[in-house]
C-alpha positions, 0 to 999 in steps of 0.5 A, a space after each residue: 154264470 152268463 158266458 160268451 163263447 167265441 169260435 175264433 178264426 184267424 185272418 188269412 194274412 196272419 200265420 198261426 203263430 202271429 195270431 196266437 201271439 196277438 191273441 195271447 198278448 195284445 188282445 188279452 191285455 185289452 180284454 182284461 180291462 173290461 169291468 165286471 168280467 169274471 173270467 176270460 179263458 183262451 182255448 187254442 185249437 190244435 190239429 188232430 188226425 184230420 188236420 187243422 181244425 176249422 177254428 183257431 181258438 175258442 174264447 170263453 168270457 164269463 159274468 156273474 149274471 145278465 145284468 153284469 154282462 149288460 153293464 160290461 158290454 156298455 163300457 168303453 173298455 168293451 168297445 175297445 175289445 170289439 174295435 180290436 177283434 178285426 185286427 186278428 180275427 176273420 169276422 165273417 167266419 167267427 161265431 159268437 154265442 151266449 150261454 149259461 153254465 150247467 155244471 155236471 161234474 
């Protein structure tokens, strides 16, 4: 399975609550329309004993393979996802990585 992992940082003009609401609703609805996308998981980063984490969330998107990922990323639906990201993410601080599963357990 091919994965896209995004370390998300909210725009400084949004509160954590505003950011989560937008990511969980508006952006999730837009992303859910991408053809060929096998799964989309949003992980909220929570404060710990050291305070607030450096990221607000981790997005994990999955496709069956390289070909299905490439086909999805070439669609207008994916273009809509990318157009929406700057509305709630600090794109200068976000990190996007591509990976493959190595299931251990």
